[in-house]
C-alpha positions in Angstrom: -85.9 -130.7 48.6 -87.0 -130.8 45.1 -90.5 -130.7 43.7 -92.4 -129.5 40.6 -93.1 -125.9 40.0 -96.9 -125.5 39.1 -99.8 -126.2 41.3 -100.2 -129.3 43.5 -101.9 -130.1 46.8 -101.0 -132.1 49.9 -104.0 -134.2 50.9 -104.0 -136.3 54.1 -101.8 -139.2 53.4 -103.6 -141.9 55.3 -100.9 -144.4 54.6 -102.5 -146.9 56.9 -100.5 -149.8 55.5 -97.0 -148.1 55.5 -94.5 -150.6 56.8 -96.9 -153.5 56.3 -95.1 -156.5 54.9 -96.1 -158.2 51.6 -98.8 -160.8 52.2 -99.4 -163.6 49.6 -103.0 -163.7 48.7 -104.8 -167.1 48.3 -105.4 -168.4 44.8 -108.8 -167.8 43.3 -111.1 -170.7 42.4 -111.5 -169.1 39.0 -109.3 -166.4 37.3 -110.9 -164.0 34.8 -108.2 -162.5 32.6 -109.3 -159.4 30.7 -108.0 -159.1 27.1 -107.8 -155.4 27.5 -105.9 -154.5 30.6 -103.4 -152.1 29.0 -103.5 -148.9 27.0 -103.9 -149.7 23.3 -105.5 -152.6 21.3 -106.8 -155.6 23.2 -104.8 -158.7 23.0 -106.0 -161.6 20.8 -106.7 -164.9 22.5 -104.7 -167.9 21.3 -106.3 -170.5 23.6 -109.7 -172.1 23.4 -112.2 -173.6 25.8 -110.9 -176.8 27.2 -107.2 -176.0 26.9 -105.0 -176.8 29.9 -102.7 -174.0 30.9 -99.9 -173.4 33.4 -98.8 -170.3 35.3 -97.0 -168.3 32.6 -98.6 -169.9 29.6 -99.2 -167.3 26.8 -103.0 -166.8 26.6 -103.3 -163.8 24.2 -100.9 -162.1 21.8 -100.5 -158.3 21.5 -102.6 -157.0 18.6 -100.5 -154.2 17.3 -97.6 -152.0 18.3 -99.5 -150.4 21.2 -100.7 -153.6 22.9 -99.3 -156.2 25.2 -99.2 -160.0 25.6 -101.2 -161.6 28.3 -100.1 -164.8 30.2 -102.0 -167.1 32.6 -101.7 -166.2 36.2 -102.9 -169.7 37.3 -102.9 -173.2 36.2 -106.0 -175.1 35.2 -108.5 -175.4 32.4 -109.9 -172.7 30.1 -113.6 -172.7 31.0 -114.7 -170.2 28.3 -113.8 -167.0 26.5 -116.7 -164.6 27.1 -117.5 -161.0 28.1 -117.2 -160.0 31.8 -118.4 -156.8 33.5 -115.2 -155.0 34.5 -114.8 -152.7 37.4 -116.0 -149.7 35.4 -119.3 -151.5 34.6 -118.5 -152.1 30.9 -118.7 -155.5 29.2 -115.1 -156.6 28.1 -113.8 -159.8 26.5 -112.0 -162.2 28.9 -110.6 -165.6 29.4 -112.1 -167.7 32.3 -109.8 -170.3 33.8 -110.9 -172.8 36.4 -108.0 -173.2 38.8 -106.4 -176.6 39.3 -103.3 -176.7 41.5 -100.4 -174.2 40.9 -98.1 -175.6 38.1 -95.7 -173.2 36.5 -94.1 -173.2 33.2 -90.7 -174.8 33.5 -88.9 -171.9 31.8 -89.7 -169.5 34.7 -86.9 -169.2 37.3 -88.8 -169.3 40.7 -85.7 -169.2 42.9 -84.9 -166.2 45.1 -81.3 -166.0 43.8 -80.4 -162.5 42.6 -79.1 -162.4 39.0 -77.1 -159.2 38.7 -75.6 -159.4 35.2 -77.5 -159.1 31.9 -75.7 -160.0 28.8 -78.5 -159.1 26.4 -78.2 -156.1 24.1 -80.7 -153.3 24.1 -83.0 -154.7 21.3 -83.0 -158.2 22.9 -84.0 -156.6 26.3 -86.9 -154.8 24.7 -87.9 -157.9 22.8 -87.9 -159.8 26.1 -90.0 -157.1 27.8 -92.5 -157.3 24.9 -92.6 -161.0 25.0 -93.3 -161.1 28.8 -96.3 -158.6 28.5 -94.7 -155.9 30.7 -96.7 -152.7 31.0 -96.4 -149.7 33.2 -98.0 -150.9 36.5 -98.0 -147.5 38.3 -101.5 -147.1 36.9 -101.3 -146.1 33.3 -100.5 -149.6 32.0 -98.8 -148.3 28.9 -96.8 -151.1 27.1 -93.3 -150.7 28.4 -91.6 -151.6 25.1 -93.3 -148.6 23.5 -91.8 -146.1 26.0 -88.4 -147.8 25.4 -88.7 -147.2 21.6 -89.1 -143.4 21.3 -89.3 -141.6 17.9 -86.0 -141.6 16.0 -85.7 -137.8 16.4 -85.9 -138.0 20.3 -82.9 -139.4 22.1 -83.2 -140.3 25.7 -80.6 -138.8 28.0 -81.7 -140.0 31.5 -84.0 -142.6 33.0 -86.3 -141.5 35.9 -87.8 -144.1 38.1 -91.1 -143.1 39.7 -91.1 -144.3 43.3 -93.1 -141.3 44.5 -96.4 -143.0 45.4 -98.0 -139.6 46.2 -101.6 -141.0 46.1 -103.1 -141.2 49.6 -103.6 -144.6 51.1 -101.5 -146.5 48.6 -98.3 -148.2 49.8 -97.6 -151.0 47.4 -94.5 -149.4 45.8 -93.2 -148.6 49.3 -93.6 -152.3 50.4 -91.9 -153.4 47.2 -88.8 -151.2 47.7 -88.3 -152.5 51.2 -88.6 -156.1 50.1 -86.9 -156.1 46.7 -84.3 -153.3 46.6 -81.6 -155.4 45.0 -83.8 -156.7 42.2 -85.1 -153.1 41.5 -81.6 -151.8 41.1 -80.8 -154.5 38.6 -84.1 -153.7 36.8 -83.1 -150.1 36.6 -79.7 -151.0 35.1 -81.5 -153.2 32.5 -83.8 -150.2 31.6 -80.8 -147.9 31.3 -79.2 -150.4 29.0 -82.3 -150.7 26.9 -82.4 -146.9 26.2 -78.7 -146.5 26.1 -78.3 -144.0 29.0 -75.7 -143.8 31.8 -77.7 -141.8 34.3 -80.8 -142.8 36.2 -82.7 -141.1 39.1 -85.1 -142.7 41.5 -87.5 -140.2 42.9 -89.0 -141.0 46.3 -91.1 -138.7 48.5 -89.8 -137.8 51.9 -92.5 -139.6 53.8 -90.6 -142.9 52.9 -87.3 -142.4 54.8 -86.7 -146.1 55.2 -87.0 -146.7 51.5 -84.8 -143.7 50.7 -82.0 -144.8 53.0 -82.2 -148.5 51.8 -82.0 -147.6 48.1 -79.3 -145.0 48.7 -77.2 -147.7 50.3 -77.9 -150.1 47.4 -77.2 -147.4 44.8 -73.5 -147.2 46.0 -73.0 -150.5 44.3 -74.6 -149.4 41.0 -72.9 -146.7 38.8 -75.0 -143.9 37.5 -78.1 -144.5 39.8 -79.0 -141.6 42.1 -81.8 -141.4 44.7 -83.6 -138.1 44.7 -85.5 -137.2 47.9 -88.6 -135.2 47.0 -91.0 -132.9 48.9 -94.4 -134.5 49.6 -96.7 -133.0 47.0 -99.5 -134.4 45.0 -99.5 -135.2 42.0 -95.7 -135.5 41.9 -96.1 -139.1 40.5 -97.5 -137.6 37.3 -94.9 -138.1 34.5 -94.7 -134.5 33.6 -94.5 -133.3 37.2 -91.8 -135.9 38.1 -89.6 -134.8 35.2 -89.9 -131.2 36.3 -89.1 -132.1 39.9 -86.1 -134.3 39.2 -84.4 -132.6 36.3 -86.1 -129.2 36.1 -87.5 -129.6 32.6 -91.1 -129.0 31.6 -92.9 -131.0 29.0 -94.5 -128.6 26.4 -98.2 -128.9 25.7 -98.8 -131.7 23.2 -95.3 -133.0 23.4 -94.0 -136.4 24.5 -92.3 -136.6 27.9 -89.2 -138.0 26.1 -88.8 -134.6 24.3 -87.2 -133.5 27.6 -84.6 -136.2 27.3 -86.2 -138.3 30.0 -87.9 -141.7 30.0 -90.0 -142.4 33.0 -90.8 -145.8 34.4 -92.6 -146.8 37.6 -90.5 -148.6 40.3 -92.8 -151.7 40.2 -92.3 -151.8 36.4 -88.5 -151.8 37.0 -89.0 -154.8 39.2 -91.2 -156.5 36.6 -88.6 -155.9 34.0 -86.0 -157.6 36.3 -88.2 -160.6 36.6 -89.0 -160.7 32.9 -85.4 -160.4 31.7 -83.6 -162.3 34.4 -86.2 -164.8 35.5 -88.2 -165.3 32.3 -91.3 -164.5 34.3 -94.3 -162.7 32.7 -96.4 -160.1 34.4 -98.9 -162.4 36.1 -99.1 -161.0 39.7 -98.6 -157.7 41.5 -98.8 -156.0 44.9 -102.2 -154.6 45.6 -102.8 -152.2 48.6 -106.1 -153.3 50.1 -106.9 -150.6 52.7 -109.6 -148.5 54.5 -110.1 -147.2 58.0 -112.8 -149.9 58.8 -111.0 -152.9 57.3 -109.9 -155.5 59.9 -106.6 -156.5 58.1 -105.5 -153.7 55.6 -102.3 -154.6 53.9 -100.1 -155.0 50.8 -101.2 -158.2 49.0 -99.2 -160.0 46.4 -102.2 -161.2 44.2 -102.5 -163.1 40.9 -104.0 -160.9 38.2 -107.5 -161.9 37.4 -108.7 -162.7 40.9 -112.0 -161.0 41.9 -111.8 -157.8 43.8 -114.2 -159.4 46.4 -111.6 -162.0 47.3 -108.9 -159.5 48.1 -111.4 -157.6 50.3 -112.1 -160.9 52.1 -108.3 -161.4 52.6 -108.3 -158.0 54.3 -111.1 -159.1 56.7 -114.3 -158.7 54.6 -116.5 -155.8 53.7 -117.4 -153.6 56.7 -121.1 -152.8 57.2 -120.5 -149.1 57.0 -119.0 -149.3 53.6 -120.1 -146.3 51.4 -117.8 -146.7 48.4 -115.1 -149.0 47.0 -112.5 -147.3 44.8 -109.9 -149.1 42.6 -106.8 -147.1 43.0 -106.5 -144.2 45.4 -109.0 -141.5 46.4 -107.7 -138.8 44.1 -107.4 -140.7 40.7 -109.0 -144.0 41.4 -112.6 -144.8 40.2 -115.4 -146.2 42.2 -116.8 -149.6 41.4 -120.1 -151.3 42.3 -119.1 -154.6 40.9 -116.7 -156.2 43.4 -116.8 -159.5 41.5 -114.8 -157.8 38.7 -111.3 -159.1 38.1 -108.2 -157.3 39.0 -105.8 -156.4 36.2 -102.2 -155.4 35.6 -103.1 -151.8 36.6 -104.9 -152.6 39.9 -102.7 -150.7 42.3 -105.1 -150.6 45.2 -108.5 -151.3 46.6 -109.8 -148.6 48.9 -112.9 -149.3 51.0 -114.3 -146.0 52.2 -116.9 -145.7 55.0 -120.2 -143.7 54.6 -118.7 -140.6 56.0 -115.7 -140.5 53.7 -117.7 -141.5 50.6 -120.4 -138.8 51.1 -120.2 -135.9 48.7 -121.0 -132.4 50.1 -123.7 -130.6 48.2 -122.0 -128.2 45.8 -122.6 -124.4 46.0 -122.1 -121.8 43.3 -118.6 -121.0 42.1 -117.2 -117.8 43.8 -114.4 -117.4 41.3 -111.8 -117.7 44.1 -109.3 -119.3 41.7 -108.1 -121.9 44.1 -108.6 -124.6 41.5 -106.4 -122.5 39.1 -103.6 -122.3 41.8 -103.8 -126.1 42.4 -103.8 -127.3 38.8 -100.4 -128.8 38.0 -101.0 -128.3 34.3 -101.6 -124.5 34.5 -105.3 -124.9 33.4 -108.4 -123.0 34.5 -110.7 -125.8 35.8 -113.6 -123.5 36.8 -113.7 -122.2 33.2 -113.3 -125.7 31.6 -116.0 -127.2 33.7 -118.4 -124.3 32.9 -117.7 -124.7 29.1 -118.4 -128.4 29.3 -121.6 -127.8 31.3 -123.0 -125.5 28.5 -121.6 -127.7 25.7 -119.1 -125.2 24.5 -116.3 -127.6 23.4 -114.6 -124.9 21.3 -113.7 -123.0 24.4 -112.7 -126.2 26.2 -110.3 -127.1 23.3 -108.9 -123.6 23.1 -108.1 -123.7 26.8 -106.3 -127.0 26.5 -108.7 -129.4 28.2 -106.8 -132.2 26.6 -103.8 -131.4 28.8 -105.8 -132.3 32.0 -104.1 -135.3 33.7 -107.3 -136.0 35.7 -105.4 -135.7 39.1 -108.4 -134.2 41.0 -106.5 -131.3 42.5 -109.2 -128.9 41.3 -112.1 -130.7 43.0 -110.0 -131.3 46.1 -109.2 -127.6 46.5 -112.7 -126.2 45.6 -114.3 -124.6 48.7 -117.7 -124.7 46.9 -117.3 -128.6 46.6 -118.0 -128.4 42.9 -117.5 -131.6 40.9 -114.9 -129.9 38.6 -113.1 -133.1 37.6 -116.3 -134.9 36.6 -117.1 -132.2 34.1 -113.6 -131.9 32.8 -113.2 -135.7 32.5 -116.4 -135.9 30.4 -115.5 -132.8 28.3 -112.0 -134.1 27.7 -113.4 -137.3 26.1 -115.7 -135.2 24.0 -113.0 -132.9 22.8 -110.6 -135.7 22.0 -113.3 -137.3 20.0 -113.8 -134.0 18.1 -110.1 -133.7 17.4 -109.8 -137.4 16.1 -112.8 -136.9 13.8 -111.3 -133.6 12.5 -108.0 -135.3 11.9 -109.6 -138.2 10.1 -111.5 -135.8 7.9 -108.3 -133.9 7.0 -106.6 -137.1 5.9 -109.4 -138.0 3.4 
């Protein structure tokens, strides 16, 4: 089986909801739609208090090339446009909509009929994806149209679909593949057409044999699409690691992934592209894995964007008494939240409810220079050295040792026998170094 070459770990998978069908979550009483739920500039609201909207109504327009349109996930009245405390604890602008019924825009095709053929040319496909507000919903939320428009000097050769889902606990992509295999295949073909390539690979880890077999069967009807069975190894879902695993090419430090000839898209994004292009449906809902060992009804919930985290936890049986931490995403790359009234966004892949024993951090002890963090780092960095440099404020060393290449996967902290919070230091230092680099570049341009 294929895999990437440098570093990596294999944490306990804890796929408690593997095989769980997709459950439709209830509508919220009020939806709170963040204007910044993608990488890049926040969208600019085009509705006002008192406006009536339907499901699919455009609420906010992209504000720049790296930005994305935002559409209403519910029907009802705009209550206000105000700040809300997001899951990270920061105040962010948002549109509040009081839900009234469930009326959709007439232009959206809500039927289950599969539409296989796409007569649009590449630019028209990209324009449609842009119009429908599609972003990478594997976690990064990078506007999809941007990845489909690489620099003129870089020509895509292959499309790689990330169906790895290597993060422990999360199973939303797995559930989607089992339920919507035909639509995913058409979405892959549309993406291939958009970047003008004739070969696509769908990378799936070996712990999803049912998805592998189903998509292999479906791929027989679609020319140029190959299913690649991958060894279970975290963080294989990382863009650079997946390119290495599937086509054996490594992305150089500071280079764009497309420099290898590959464009990578998440499998759920491929499905969203199908719905956008073939069904005229904006990105207004997604599958969220709500999971945890103490939850009564863990599962994969199809939820409207903008519903509160607390409501999805209630759908899964309510918050257990022994809850120690709630993480949005998975345990390796997700981030803890104390505000469960925060709204979900396009990038909310999972809600992990951890009990006291799981959430408890072991007291760190001194570094013994064992280099296990170095062996585990998939980017070939020296986490122990980077964390020490940040701790003493030596950002020159941190920059020299490429702290900006860190993908924040957490392999270093996971592998450390001294339980040192390596990623915490590196994440903080990475932000500092990136700020220093931006300031230096701005000064150079003067």
